[in-house]
C-alpha positions as CSV (number, residue, x, y, z in Angstrom):
1,X,152.0,-51.9,-35.9
2,X,154.1,-49.8,-34.0
3,X,157.1,-51.6,-35.4
4,X,156.3,-50.3,-38.8
5,X,156.0,-46.6,-37.8
6,X,159.5,-45.6,-38.2
7,X,160.2,-47.6,-41.4
8,X,160.4,-45.3,-44.5
9,X,157.5,-45.6,-47.0
10,X,159.9,-46.1,-49.8
11,X,160.7,-49.5,-48.1
12,X,157.8,-50.3,-47.1
13,X,156.6,-50.0,-50.8
14,X,159.5,-51.9,-52.0
15,X,158.7,-54.9,-49.2
16,X,154.9,-54.9,-51.1
17,X,156.8,-55.1,-54.6
18,X,158.4,-58.4,-53.4
19,X,155.3,-59.5,-52.3
20,X,153.8,-59.2,-55.5
21,X,155.7,-61.1,-57.3
22,X,154.8,-64.3,-54.7
23,X,151.5,-64.4,-53.4
24,X,148.1,-62.3,-54.3
25,X,147.2,-64.2,-50.8
26,X,149.9,-62.4,-49.2
27,X,149.3,-58.6,-50.9
28,X,145.4,-59.4,-49.7
29,X,146.3,-59.8,-45.7
30,X,149.0,-56.5,-46.2
31,X,145.7,-54.7,-47.9
32,X,144.0,-54.9,-44.5
33,X,146.2,-55.4,-42.2
34,X,148.1,-51.8,-41.8
35,X,147.8,-48.3,-43.4
36,X,150.8,-48.0,-44.8
37,X,150.6,-51.1,-46.9
38,X,147.3,-50.2,-47.9
39,X,147.7,-48.0,-51.0
40,X,151.1,-50.1,-52.1
41,X,148.6,-53.4,-52.2
42,X,145.5,-52.1,-54.2
43,X,147.8,-50.9,-56.5
44,X,148.9,-54.3,-57.1
45,X,146.1,-56.2,-56.7
46,X,143.7,-53.9,-59.1
47,X,146.7,-53.6,-61.7
48,X,145.9,-57.1,-62.9
49,X,141.8,-57.3,-63.5
50,X,139.8,-60.5,-64.6
51,X,136.5,-60.9,-64.9
52,X,135.3,-64.8,-65.4
53,X,132.0,-65.7,-66.2
54,X,129.5,-67.4,-65.5
55,X,131.1,-69.1,-62.3
56,X,131.7,-65.6,-61.0
57,X,129.9,-63.6,-62.6
58,X,129.4,-61.2,-59.3
59,X,133.3,-60.5,-60.2
60,X,132.1,-57.7,-62.0
61,X,129.7,-56.6,-59.0
62,X,132.6,-57.2,-56.6
63,X,134.7,-55.2,-58.0
64,X,132.1,-52.4,-58.7
65,X,131.7,-52.2,-54.5
66,X,135.6,-51.0,-54.2
67,X,136.2,-49.1,-57.6
68,X,136.7,-45.5,-56.7
69,X,138.1,-43.6,-59.0
70,X,141.2,-42.9,-57.1
71,X,141.8,-47.0,-57.4
72,X,140.1,-47.3,-60.8
73,X,143.2,-45.8,-62.5
74,X,145.6,-48.6,-61.2
75,X,143.9,-51.3,-63.5
76,X,146.0,-51.1,-66.3
77,X,145.2,-54.8,-67.4
78,X,141.3,-56.5,-67.8
79,X,140.3,-59.3,-68.8
80,X,136.7,-60.8,-69.3
81,X,136.4,-64.4,-69.8
82,X,133.7,-66.8,-71.3
83,X,131.4,-63.9,-71.5
84,X,127.8,-64.6,-73.1
85,X,125.8,-61.3,-73.3
86,X,122.0,-61.3,-72.4
87,X,122.2,-64.9,-69.7
88,X,122.3,-61.9,-67.0
89,X,121.2,-58.6,-67.4
90,X,122.3,-57.7,-64.1
91,X,126.1,-59.0,-64.5
92,X,125.6,-57.1,-68.2
93,X,125.0,-54.3,-66.4
94,X,127.5,-54.6,-63.7
95,X,130.0,-55.1,-66.6
96,X,129.5,-52.0,-68.6
97,X,129.7,-49.9,-65.3
98,X,132.9,-51.6,-64.8
99,X,134.2,-50.6,-68.2
100,X,132.9,-46.9,-68.0
101,X,134.9,-46.5,-64.6
102,X,138.5,-47.3,-66.3
103,X,140.8,-44.6,-66.0
104,X,143.8,-45.7,-68.6
105,X,144.3,-49.2,-69.7
106,X,147.1,-50.6,-71.3
107,X,145.7,-54.3,-72.6
108,X,142.0,-55.6,-73.1
109,X,140.9,-58.8,-73.5
110,X,137.5,-60.1,-74.2
111,X,136.9,-64.2,-75.0
112,X,133.0,-64.6,-75.2
113,X,131.4,-67.8,-73.9
114,X,130.1,-70.2,-76.6
115,X,126.3,-70.7,-76.0
116,X,124.3,-74.6,-76.2
117,X,124.7,-75.6,-79.7
118,X,128.4,-74.3,-80.3
119,X,127.1,-70.6,-80.9
120,X,128.7,-67.6,-80.3
121,X,126.7,-64.2,-79.5
122,X,126.9,-61.1,-81.6
123,X,128.1,-58.0,-79.8
124,X,124.9,-55.8,-79.1
125,X,125.2,-52.2,-80.6
126,X,124.7,-51.0,-76.7
127,X,127.9,-53.0,-75.6
128,X,129.8,-52.6,-78.6
129,X,129.2,-48.8,-78.0
130,X,130.6,-49.4,-74.3
131,X,133.5,-51.2,-75.8
132,X,135.0,-48.4,-78.1
133,X,134.0,-45.3,-75.8
134,X,136.2,-47.5,-72.8
135,X,138.6,-47.7,-75.8
136,X,139.3,-44.1,-76.9
137,X,138.7,-42.9,-73.2
138,X,141.2,-45.1,-71.5
139,X,143.7,-44.8,-74.6
140,X,144.2,-48.5,-74.2
141,X,147.5,-49.7,-76.3
142,X,146.8,-53.6,-76.9
143,X,143.8,-55.4,-77.2
144,X,142.9,-59.2,-77.7
145,X,139.5,-60.8,-78.7
146,X,138.8,-64.5,-78.8
147,X,135.7,-65.8,-79.8
148,X,134.0,-62.5,-81.1
149,X,131.2,-62.0,-83.8
150,X,131.9,-58.7,-85.8
151,X,133.7,-57.0,-83.4
152,X,133.4,-53.2,-83.9
153,X,136.9,-53.4,-86.5
154,X,135.5,-50.1,-88.3
155,X,134.6,-48.0,-85.1
156,X,137.9,-49.2,-83.5
157,X,140.1,-47.7,-86.6
158,X,138.1,-44.7,-86.7
159,X,138.2,-43.8,-83.2
160,X,141.3,-45.7,-81.6
161,X,144.4,-44.1,-83.8
162,X,146.5,-44.9,-80.0
163,X,146.1,-48.8,-80.4
164,X,149.5,-50.3,-81.0
165,X,148.3,-54.1,-80.7
166,X,145.7,-56.4,-81.7
167,X,145.2,-60.3,-81.0
168,X,142.1,-61.5,-83.5
169,X,141.1,-65.5,-82.8
170,X,138.8,-67.5,-83.6
171,X,136.7,-63.9,-84.5
172,X,134.1,-64.4,-87.3
173,X,132.3,-61.5,-89.5
174,X,128.6,-62.2,-90.2
175,X,129.0,-59.3,-93.4
176,X,130.4,-59.3,-96.4
177,X,130.7,-55.9,-97.2
178,X,132.2,-53.1,-95.1
179,X,128.7,-52.5,-93.0
180,X,128.7,-51.5,-89.6
181,X,125.7,-50.3,-87.4
182,X,127.5,-47.7,-86.3
183,X,128.8,-45.2,-88.7
184,X,130.6,-43.2,-85.3
185,X,130.0,-42.8,-81.8
186,X,129.3,-39.3,-81.3
187,X,131.3,-37.6,-78.6
188,X,134.3,-39.5,-79.5
189,X,137.4,-38.0,-81.1
190,X,137.9,-39.5,-85.0
191,X,141.4,-40.7,-86.4
192,X,143.2,-38.1,-88.6
193,X,145.5,-40.6,-90.1
194,X,146.1,-44.6,-90.4
195,X,146.6,-46.7,-87.8
196,X,150.8,-48.1,-87.2
197,X,150.4,-51.1,-85.3
198,X,153.5,-52.8,-83.8
199,X,152.0,-56.0,-83.2
200,X,149.0,-57.8,-85.2
201,X,147.9,-61.4,-84.4
202,X,145.8,-63.5,-87.0
203,X,144.3,-66.4,-87.4
204,X,142.3,-68.3,-90.0
205,X,139.4,-69.4,-91.7
206,X,136.5,-66.7,-91.3
207,X,138.7,-64.0,-89.9
208,X,140.0,-63.6,-92.6
209,X,137.4,-62.0,-94.0
210,X,137.2,-59.9,-91.0
211,X,141.0,-59.3,-91.2
212,X,140.0,-57.8,-94.8
213,X,137.2,-55.3,-93.0
214,X,140.1,-54.7,-90.8
215,X,142.3,-53.8,-93.1
216,X,139.6,-52.3,-96.1
217,X,141.0,-48.8,-96.0
218,X,144.5,-49.4,-97.1
219,X,142.3,-49.6,-100.6
220,X,140.7,-46.5,-100.3
221,X,143.9,-44.2,-100.3
222,X,141.3,-41.3,-99.7
223,X,140.1,-42.6,-96.7
224,X,141.6,-40.9,-93.3
225,X,141.8,-44.3,-91.1
226,X,143.1,-47.9,-92.0
227,X,145.6,-49.8,-91.1
228,X,149.6,-49.0,-91.9
229,X,151.5,-52.2,-91.4
230,X,155.3,-50.1,-92.2
231,X,155.7,-50.1,-88.4
232,X,154.8,-53.7,-87.4
233,X,157.8,-55.1,-85.4
234,X,155.8,-58.7,-84.1
235,X,153.2,-60.4,-86.5
236,X,151.7,-63.8,-85.4
237,X,149.3,-66.0,-87.3
238,X,147.0,-69.1,-86.4
239,X,146.6,-71.9,-88.9
240,X,148.0,-72.6,-92.7
241,X,145.4,-71.4,-94.8
242,X,146.7,-70.0,-98.4
243,X,144.7,-66.8,-98.0
244,X,146.2,-66.3,-94.4
245,X,149.5,-66.7,-95.3
246,X,149.5,-64.7,-98.5
247,X,148.1,-61.7,-96.1
248,X,150.8,-62.2,-93.6
249,X,153.3,-62.1,-96.5
250,X,152.1,-58.6,-97.7
251,X,152.4,-57.3,-93.8
252,X,155.6,-59.0,-93.7
253,X,156.4,-57.0,-97.0
254,X,154.9,-54.0,-95.7
255,X,156.8,-54.1,-92.6
256,X,160.6,-54.8,-94.1
257,X,163.4,-54.5,-91.5
258,X,161.2,-53.3,-88.6
259,X,159.9,-56.9,-88.1
260,X,161.7,-58.8,-85.8
261,X,159.2,-61.7,-84.1
262,X,157.6,-63.9,-86.1
263,X,154.8,-66.6,-85.1
264,X,153.5,-69.4,-86.3
265,X,150.6,-71.4,-84.7
266,X,149.8,-74.7,-87.1
267,X,148.1,-76.7,-84.5
268,X,145.2,-74.7,-84.0
269,X,143.3,-73.7,-87.3
270,X,139.9,-73.7,-88.9
271,X,138.4,-76.8,-90.3
272,X,137.7,-75.2,-93.6
273,X,141.1,-74.5,-94.5
274,X,142.2,-74.9,-98.2
275,X,145.1,-77.3,-96.8
276,X,146.3,-79.0,-100.2
277,X,146.2,-75.0,-102.1
278,X,148.5,-73.6,-99.7
279,X,151.7,-75.0,-101.7
280,X,150.3,-72.8,-104.4
281,X,150.8,-69.4,-102.9
282,X,152.4,-66.8,-105.4
283,X,154.7,-64.9,-102.8
284,X,156.1,-61.3,-102.7
285,X,158.8,-61.7,-101.2
286,X,162.2,-63.8,-101.0
287,X,161.2,-67.2,-101.4
288,X,163.9,-69.0,-99.1
289,X,166.1,-72.0,-101.0
290,X,165.2,-75.4,-99.6
291,X,167.6,-77.9,-100.0
292,X,168.1,-79.9,-96.5
293,X,165.0,-81.2,-94.5
294,X,164.6,-83.1,-92.0
295,X,163.8,-87.0,-93.2
296,X,161.6,-88.6,-90.9
297,X,162.0,-92.3,-91.8
298,X,165.9,-92.4,-91.0
299,X,166.3,-89.5,-88.1
300,X,168.8,-88.0,-90.4
301,X,170.1,-84.5,-92.4
302,X,170.2,-85.3,-95.9
303,X,170.5,-83.6,-99.0
304,X,167.4,-83.6,-101.2
305,X,165.0,-81.7,-103.6
306,X,162.8,-79.4,-101.4
307,X,159.3,-81.6,-100.6
308,X,156.2,-79.9,-102.6
309,X,155.1,-79.4,-98.5
310,X,152.1,-77.4,-97.2
311,X,154.5,-75.4,-95.9
312,X,157.2,-74.4,-98.4
313,X,156.3,-71.0,-99.8
314,X,156.8,-69.3,-97.0
315,X,159.7,-67.4,-96.3
316,X,161.4,-65.2,-93.0
317,X,162.8,-62.0,-93.6
318,X,166.2,-61.7,-92.1
319,X,165.6,-59.3,-90.1
320,X,163.8,-61.6,-87.5
321,X,165.3,-62.1,-84.3
322,X,162.5,-64.2,-82.3
323,X,161.0,-67.4,-84.0
324,X,158.3,-69.0,-82.4
325,X,156.5,-71.8,-83.8
326,X,153.7,-74.1,-82.9
327,X,152.7,-77.7,-84.0
328,X,151.6,-81.1,-83.4
329,X,152.2,-84.6,-84.4
330,X,148.7,-85.5,-86.5
331,X,149.4,-87.3,-89.8
332,X,151.5,-85.3,-92.4
333,X,151.6,-81.8,-90.9
334,X,153.9,-82.7,-88.7
335,X,156.2,-84.0,-91.1
336,X,155.8,-80.8,-93.2
337,X,156.1,-78.1,-90.6
338,X,159.4,-79.9,-89.1
339,X,160.4,-79.8,-92.2
340,X,159.7,-76.4,-93.0
341,X,161.1,-75.7,-89.6
342,X,164.6,-77.7,-90.5
343,X,164.6,-76.2,-94.0
344,X,164.2,-72.6,-92.9
345,X,167.0,-72.4,-89.8
346,X,169.6,-74.8,-92.2
347,X,169.2,-72.9,-95.2
348,X,172.4,-71.0,-97.0
349,X,170.1,-67.8,-97.4
350,X,168.5,-67.6,-94.0
351,X,170.9,-64.8,-91.7
352,X,168.6,-63.5,-89.3
353,X,169.9,-62.3,-86.4
354,X,168.0,-64.8,-84.3
355,X,168.2,-64.5,-80.6
356,X,165.2,-66.8,-79.2
357,X,163.4,-70.0,-80.5
358,X,160.4,-71.0,-79.0
359,X,158.5,-74.5,-79.8
360,X,155.6,-75.6,-79.2
361,X,154.6,-79.0,-79.2
362,X,151.1,-80.1,-79.2
363,X,149.3,-83.2,-77.6
364,X,147.4,-83.7,-80.9
365,X,148.2,-87.1,-82.7
366,X,151.6,-87.9,-80.7
367,X,153.6,-90.9,-82.0
368,X,152.4,-94.4,-81.4
369,X,155.1,-96.0,-79.6
370,X,157.6,-95.1,-77.4
371,X,160.6,-95.7,-79.8
372,X,159.4,-92.8,-82.0
373,X,158.8,-90.7,-80.0
374,X,162.2,-91.3,-79.0
375,X,163.6,-91.0,-82.4
376,X,161.6,-87.7,-82.8
377,X,162.8,-85.8,-79.6
378,X,166.5,-86.8,-81.2
379,X,165.7,-85.7,-84.5
380,X,164.5,-82.3,-82.7
381,X,167.4,-81.8,-80.6
382,X,170.1,-82.5,-83.4
383,X,168.6,-79.7,-85.2
384,X,168.8,-77.5,-82.4
385,X,172.2,-78.1,-81.8
386,X,173.4,-77.9,-85.3
387,X,171.9,-74.0,-84.9
388,X,174.9,-71.8,-85.7
389,X,173.2,-68.2,-85.4
390,X,176.0,-66.2,-83.9
391,X,173.5,-63.9,-81.6
392,X,171.1,-67.1,-80.2
393,X,170.8,-66.8,-76.6
394,X,167.8,-68.7,-75.9
395,X,165.8,-72.1,-77.0
396,X,162.6,-72.5,-75.1
397,X,160.8,-76.0,-75.7
398,X,156.7,-76.0,-74.5
399,X,155.5,-79.4,-74.6
400,X,151.9,-79.0,-74.9
401,X,149.6,-81.8,-72.8
402,X,146.1,-82.5,-73.1
403,X,143.7,-81.3,-70.3
404,X,141.5,-84.7,-70.3
405,X,142.9,-87.5,-67.4
406,X,145.7,-89.1,-69.4
407,X,146.5,-92.4,-69.9
408,X,149.7,-93.6,-68.2
409,X,150.5,-94.7,-71.5
410,X,150.5,-91.1,-72.9
411,X,152.7,-89.6,-69.5
412,X,155.1,-92.7,-70.5
413,X,155.7,-90.7,-73.8
414,X,155.3,-87.3,-72.7
415,X,158.4,-88.1,-70.2
416,X,160.2,-89.7,-73.0
417,X,160.2,-86.6,-75.1
418,X,161.2,-84.3,-72.0
419,X,163.9,-86.4,-70.9
420,X,165.4,-86.6,-74.8
421,X,165.4,-82.6,-74.5
422,X,167.7,-82.9,-71.1
423,X,170.7,-83.4,-73.3
424,X,170.4,-80.0,-74.6
425,X,169.5,-78.6,-71.4
426,X,172.9,-79.8,-70.0
427,X,174.6,-78.2,-73.1
428,X,173.0,-74.6,-72.2
429,X,170.8,-74.6,-75.3
430,X,167.3,-74.6,-74.5
431,X,165.0,-75.1,-71.2
432,X,162.4,-77.4,-71.6
433,X,158.6,-76.3,-70.1
434,X,155.6,-78.6,-69.3
435,X,152.3,-76.4,-70.6
436,X,148.9,-77.6,-69.4
437,X,146.2,-76.0,-71.1
438,X,142.6,-76.8,-72.1
439,X,142.8,-78.3,-75.9
440,X,140.5,-75.5,-77.5
441,X,142.8,-72.8,-76.5
442,X,145.4,-71.5,-79.0
443,X,148.8,-73.2,-77.8
444,X,151.0,-70.4,-79.1
445,X,149.4,-67.2,-78.1
446,X,149.0,-68.7,-74.2
447,X,152.3,-69.6,-74.1
448,X,153.3,-66.5,-75.7
449,X,151.4,-64.6,-72.7
450,X,152.8,-66.8,-70.1
451,X,156.6,-66.0,-71.0
452,X,156.1,-62.2,-71.3
453,X,154.8,-62.2,-67.3
454,X,157.5,-64.4,-66.5
455,X,154.2,-67.5,-65.4
456,X,155.7,-71.0,-65.6
457,X,153.5,-74.0,-64.6
458,X,154.1,-74.1,-60.7
459,X,151.2,-71.5,-61.1
460,X,149.1,-74.4,-62.7
461,X,147.1,-74.0,-65.5
462,X,146.9,-71.5,-67.6
463,X,143.7,-69.7,-69.1
464,X,143.2,-68.5,-72.5
465,X,144.4,-65.1,-71.5
466,X,148.0,-66.3,-70.3
467,X,146.6,-66.0,-66.6
468,X,147.0,-68.6,-64.1
469,X,143.8,-70.8,-63.6
470,X,142.8,-71.8,-60.2
471,X,142.2,-75.7,-59.9
472,X,138.3,-75.0,-57.9
473,X,137.6,-73.3,-61.3
474,X,139.6,-75.7,-63.7
475,X,137.7,-78.3,-62.6
476,X,134.4,-76.5,-62.9
477,X,135.6,-76.0,-66.6
478,X,136.3,-79.8,-67.5
479,X,132.9,-81.0,-65.8
480,X,131.1,-78.9,-67.6
481,X,132.6,-79.6,-70.6
482,X,132.4,-83.3,-70.5
483,X,128.8,-82.8,-69.2
C-alpha cells in the first residue's frame, strides 16, 4: 500500500465517503486493508447499526466484541428488529450491554417481535430502565417504536426533554390510567418543562389510549413535563379512527403555521376502528369547501355536492408544504380516499405552499379488471396534471407490491398502472417507484424513511425501519410466516 502513503488523508477520506454511498462490502474490505482507510471506514460502517432477532441474534454479541468506546461514538442510528425479550437470556444481556455502551444517538428504532399466538411481550422493568437511561445519556433526538406494549412514555417525558421526534405505530397500553411501575429513574436528570416536538407519528386503535398517556400532562398545568405541540413541523397518522383524526386536528390547531408536513396512511389501521363514525367528528379548525370530487363511474371531474365520506371532515392547514397519502383499492375506502384527496387539492379554499406530493398505493383490493386498473390510473394522472400549485416541484407515486408469490394477472395489473403513470413522468410532473414491503408493514412510514435516506428499490426489499433487507433474511421471514 505504499502507493497511498503520499496521498493526503483528506483525499483518502473523500474516497471512502464515496464508497460508503455504494456498498458496505467495499467498506468492510477497506477497513481491514490499510490503516489509513480504517478509521473513516469504521465511522461509516458503525454509523447505522442494525440488530435483527432471532435469525441474527448474535448481532449484539458481534457488535460488543468490536465496540470500544472510541468506536461506540460513531453509532448515531440504531435499529432493534423483531426483538422478543426473555426468549434468549444471553441475547437479552448482550443487547442491554450494547445500549449501555452507546455515547450519542440521533435516532433509535425498536420493533418488537410477535410470539406464538400473536401476543406481544411487555417490556420488563429492567429493559425499560435500560432504554430510558440510554435515551437520557445519549441525548437521542428521534424515537421510533413498533409493536410495543406499555412503552415508558411518562419516563421518557420525565427524563428526556431533548427528544424532538417520536413515532409510535401499532403500540398498545394495558393501563386505563396514567400509571407506571417506575415513577422515575434515580440518578438521571429530570425535565423542567414540556417536551417540544418537531415530529409526531401516531397510529390508531389501542394506541389512542397510549397517546392520551403521552399527552396527559397537557391537562395538568402544574406538571413540569408533558408535550407541547406548538412547534410541530411534521405530523403523521396511520388509520382513520375518529378519535385519532380528532387528536391530530388538535395537534394541527396548536401547531398553526409551523406545520409544514402532513402524512396520512389510510391503508393500515386497527380492525376496531369506528369507520362509520369518522364523518361525525366536530373539527376545531377550518373545514375545507368540497365542490369538486373524482367520480369513479365516469372517470371525469364533476360539480357535485360533497359526499358524506369517511374522510370529509379532515382539513389541511394552508401552511403545508409536503403532503404524503397512502391508500389501497379495497372496496369503498379507496373511493373515499380519492374523493377526499381530489376535493382537498382542487378546493378554492385550499392554498398551501405545496412543494411535494407523495402518493403510496397499497396492494389490497386491487381492481379486478385490467380496464378498471387503467381507468383508475388515468383518473389519478389527470388529478396530478391538473394541479396548479406554483411551488410544486415534485410528485412521487410509490406502487406498493405484496410480498407473496403474485399471480401473473396481478403483475399485469401493476404493469398497466405503472405504464399509465409514464405519461406524467414524460411531462416532468412525477416519478413512479415500486415499493416491495411486507404486508404488515406500514407502507407510508417505510416509504418516508427510504425517501429520506435516498434508498431505492434497486437496494431490494425494505424493512420496517426503512433499511434494505438482505434477500436471504427475507426468504427466512416469509418461510416463517407461511409455516
